[in-house]
Each structure stands twice: as C-alpha cells, then as structure tokens.
N, C-alpha and C positions, 0 to 999 in steps of 0.2 A: 548304649544300645541295649534295649530290653531283650531278655532271653526267655522265650515261652517254652511250653511243652513241646517235645519232639514226638511226632506221631510214628507209629509202626516201627519202633526200634526195640532194643532190649527191654525186658520186663520192668525195670526200675525207672525208666525214663519216658514211658508213654505206651500207648497201645493204638493199634490201627484197626479199621473195619473196612473190608472190601465187600461191597454189596453185589458186584458183578464180576464175572470172569472177563478176560480180555475179549473172548468171542462175543459175549453179550454186549460189551461196550462197542465193539465193531458194528453190531447189528443196530444199536441205538443211533450210532453215528450215521450209518447208511440210511436209516429211516428219516433222520433229521435232514440229511442232504436231499432226500426225495421231496420232503416238504418245502425246503427252501428253493429247490429247483422247479418244482411243478406247481405248488400252491402259491408260494411267495409270502411276503409280509406287506401289509398296508403301511405306507410311510407318508404321513400327511404333513409334509414339509418340503417346500420347493427347493430350498438350499440343499437338503439331504438328498432329494431326488437327483439333483444335478451332480452332486459328489458321487453318488452311487452309479449313475449312468456313465460318468467320465471314467470310473474305475472298472467298468466292464460288466456291470449288472444289467439285466433286462428290466427296463422301467416303462411304465405306462402312466403318463401324466394325467390322463383322463380318469382312470380307475384308482390311481395312486398306489398301485400294486408293484412291488419290486420282486423279481425272481433272481436267484443267485446261482450261477454256474458252479459246479463242484470245485473247479480249480480256484475260483475266487475265494471260496470258504477256506480251502486249504492254505492259500497264500496269506490271507489275513491272520489266521491263527499262527502261522509261522513268524509273523512280524511282531507278535506280542512278547514283551519281556516276561521271563519266567519268575523273576523276583522284582518286587516293588518296594521302595523305601517309603514308609509312611512316617515322615519326620515329625517330631514334637518340637515345641518351642524350646524345650530343654533337650539337648542332644542325648542326654542319658535316657530319655523316654522315646527315642527313635524305635520304630518297629519295622523289621524287614519281613514282608510277606513273601511266601513262596516255598517250594520244596516241602519238607516235612515239618516246618515251623508252624506251631499252632498258637494262636492268640485269642483273646476274648475281648468283647465289647458289650456295652448295653445295646438295647434295640430301641427303635422309635417308630413313628413319632407320635407320642401320646397327646391327645387333645384335651384330656381331663386329668386332674390331679386330686388326690385325697389330701386335704390340708392336715398336716401333722398336729397343728395346734387346736383346730376346731373339729376335725373329723368330717368337715364338709367336702363333698365331691364337687369341684368347680372347674371352670375352664383353666387350662394351664397358662402360665405367665412367663415373662422374661426372667423374673426373679427365680422361678422354678428352674429354668434352664441354668442359671448361674449356680444355684445350690447343688443341682445334680452334677454340674461340671466340677465343682469343688470336691464333691464326694468321690467322683470317678478319679480325679487326680490323686486322691489319697489311697485308693484301693490298689493294693499291690498286684493283684492278678487281673486287673483291667488294663489292657494294653493300649486301647484307643477309645476316644469318646465319639459315639455316634449321636447325632441330633436326638436328644432324649424325648423332649416334649415340645410342643409348638408354643411360640410366644403369642397367644391368642389376644393379649391385651395391646398388641401393636397392629398398625394398619396392614391390610393384605398386601399393600404395595411395598412393604419393607420389613415384614416380620422375619424373613430369613436373614436379613442384614443384622437385625437386632440379636438374633440367635447366635450368629457368628461372633459378634462383639462380646456377648455374655460368655461364650465358650472360650475365646482367646484370653479374656481377662481373668478367667477362673480356673483354667486347666492348662498344664504344660505338655499334655499328650496330644497326639494327632487328633484332628477333628474331622469326622465324616459328616459333611454338611448336606442339608437340603438345598435345592435351588429351584426357583419357580419357572424360569425360562432362560433363554440365552442372554438377554440383557442383564438380568439379575445375576447370572453366573459371572459375567464380566465384572460387575460391581463387587461381588464377593471375592473374586480373584484380586482385584485392586486392593481391597481391604487386607487380604492375607499377604499380599506383596509388601504392603506398607510395614506390616509387623515383621516380615521375614527379612526386610532390608532391600527389597527391589525385586523386579520380575525375574532377573537371572538367578538370584538367590532362591526365589520360590521354586523355580524350575529344578534347581539342583537339590533343594531340600523342601519338598512340598509339605507344608504344615496343615494343609486342608485337602480333602478329596470330595468328590460329589457322587451321590447315589441317584440313579435313575431307574424307573420301572417301566418296561414296556406294558402296553395295555392288552391284556389277554382277551381273546385269542389272537395272536399274530398281528399286533398293531404297534406302531411307534407313532405317537401323536407329535404334533409340531413342537410343543414345549420340551418334550423328552429329547427329540432329535437335536434341538438347539443346545441343550445342556451338554450332550455328547460332543457336538461339534466344537463348542467354545472350550470345553475342557481339553479336548485333543489339541486344539490350536495352541493352547498355552502349556501343554505337556503336564497337565494336572491329572492325577489318577481319577478314573471314573469307574464306579461300581455299577455294572449293568445287572440289575437284580429283578428277575422275573417273579411274579406272584400268581401263578396259575392256580385255579381251584379245580381239582379233579372232580368231574361230574357236573361242573357248571361252565367254566371257561376253557375246559380241555376235556378230552376223553376221560372216562371215569377210572380206567385202569392206571396203575402206577406207571407202566411203560408208556402208555399213551400220553399221560401228563408230562412225563420226562421228555418225550420227543417235542411236544409243544413248547415246554419250558426251554429246552436246548435251542430250538430254532429261534425263539425270541432273543435269547441272550447272544447267540452268535450273530444275529442280524445287527444288534447294537454294537458288538465288537467290530464287525466288518465296517460299519459306518465310521467308528473311531479311527481304525487303521487307514481307511481311505482318505480321511481328513488329514491325518498326520502319521505316516508310517512309523511304527515303533513306539507310539504313545502308550503309556501304562494303563492297562485295563484289568479289572477284577471280575471274575466269573461269580455272579451272585445268585442267591436263591432264598426266597421266602415262600416258595410254593407249598401248597398243602392240599388237603381234601375239602370237600364241601358238605356241610351238614344240611341235607335237604329238608329235614323236619323243621329246623329253625332258620333256614336260609342265611347261613353265616359261614365264614371261613373258620376252621377249627385249628387253632395253633397248638393245642395240647394233644392232638390225635396221634396215635402211633404212625399213621401214614405220613405225617409231616416229618417225623424223625427219619423214616425210610427214604423219603424224597430228598431230604437234606443230605443224608449220607450218600445217596446216589449222585446228587449234584456235585458233591465234593469229589467223588470218583470220576465223574465226567471232566471236571476241571483238571484233575491229575492226568487224565487220559490225554488232554490237550496241552499239558505242561503250563497251565495257567494258575495264578494265585486264586484262591476261592474265599468267599464270604457267605456262610450259610446260617440260616436261623436255627436256633436251638429248640424252639418250641416251648 
C-alpha cells in the first residue's frame, strides 16, 4: 500500500488549506440545493431518466430536465464510501483515497505530443501512452496513472481500449481511464477483469476507474450518463469531474462557479448511487476561469488554484474522496 502525504497535520508531515468557513460551506451547499431543486440538470439519457425517476427525482421526459429534492441529495451523499481503494496490479502500489491522505497523478488527456527525438509536435500515439505509463510507474511520488495522452493513431471506435492495454502492460499502478460510452465502458471493464482474475476480483480490487465530465452548464449527456451507470453497476470507481469555466459556462464569480460545479458533480453522484447504492464515487474538479480575450480555459490562472482548493473543501464537507486539478 502506497503512503502519500498527510494533509493538515503536524508541520513535518503536511499542510492544509481551508478556503471557506463552515458557515460559508453551508451557504454554498444551500445554494447548490436550490439549483438542483429549482433549476435542475439536463440529463439526455433515457436509462438515466428512468433510474432517477424511480429514485424519487422529478423528471420531465420532454424537456429532459431532472430536479432533485433536498432529501434525495442528502441521501445519495450519505451512501457514498468515504474511502476508496484504487488498486494497482502490484498490491504494493495500491492507493487508498479518502480522509487526509493526499496522492498525486498526471493529468490528461493530451492530443498532441512533442517528440523527444525530433522536436516535432505531432498527434499523440499508443506508443506515447506506453512510454508515459512506464515513466509514471517509475516515479516515486506519482501514485496513480491517469490517461495521459490519446492514442490518436488508433480508430475512434477502439482508441480507449488500446490506451488501457498500453497502460496495463506498462504500469503496475492504478489506472484512471477514459471511456467513450456505456458499451465501451463494459469492454474496458472486461479487459480489466481479465487482468485482475475475474469480475469478483476486480470488484474487490479495482485496478481501473473511470473519469466522466458533465457538460457545463448543468448538463449530463447520454455518453456520460452511460459511463456512470455501467461503472456503478460493476462497482468500479467513477470520478465525476466538472470543468466549468467561470464567465463562460458558469457565473463569473468564484462562488457562482462553485455552485454550478457542485450541482453538476452531485447530480452525477446521485445517478451513481441510485444505480447501485454504496458504489465508490470520487468528487472531481478541473474547473477554472475563462480568458475572454483569447476565448480559452486558463489552467495556470490563480482562480483555478482557488477553485480546486475550494472543491477539495466541498468534498471534505461531504465526506467524499476528491480529485482536483493542480493547474
């Protein structure tokens, strides 16, 4: 089992950052409940709409809007495990998320790579995935491997399957995978189960997890919903990671962006828990601000660091493991 940094303890073992008081977190939560209850989230997936309706949400098949009563939100959060095992192929590389444990991973998914031999900037390949996986496996302070670059040299119908193969063959740490839709999620799970020794073994020691991104503002498209549903059915950890851009896909203020972000993540978590109560979910964030002059998301902006720290605070507020971008 890997042992990472411990946050917010004595000086020699780590440090913590609290961005909000408890009262401020209560207000953000209350504002989020209001959005989920009154405005709702667009869910463009019939299977998800059926699951949410059966679970007690207010659904409108015509508009595809789902609204969430307060007690449903509270109940779903209470179902989530506070700690999640992200198993490696090598048990020595297992990583336990949750509490004050802090770990590190690379970020993804890059579509271009600078070739170290030629200096050429080109489309990323499966071989790039394999090389980065080997590098990550060797780096002491990298705890898990997240899909680093896309295998752009493989067909759209199977690129994520090739990426999983490259990752599992070259890295003994946990792999946070991309997944295109529900069907591909099932194929990826089958591949991982083969390596793990079977479906039951994969459930007990998940060597792969999946990352999904709601579409801001306040939308869960069909493919995203399918990945959440299939992950939950198989008890595979799913990272619901919102990517709002303050001033573009959310209100421009930090607090407004956080409320939008929080509503999207909680909507995905609710869908997972209504699919399979108790399934492992991760509270994710890659939200940032928007550069209006250049029309781009700014991942090096101070606002991104502020939002990431606040998102981790919100995850702690709910007792959930978190995954936030470093910028």
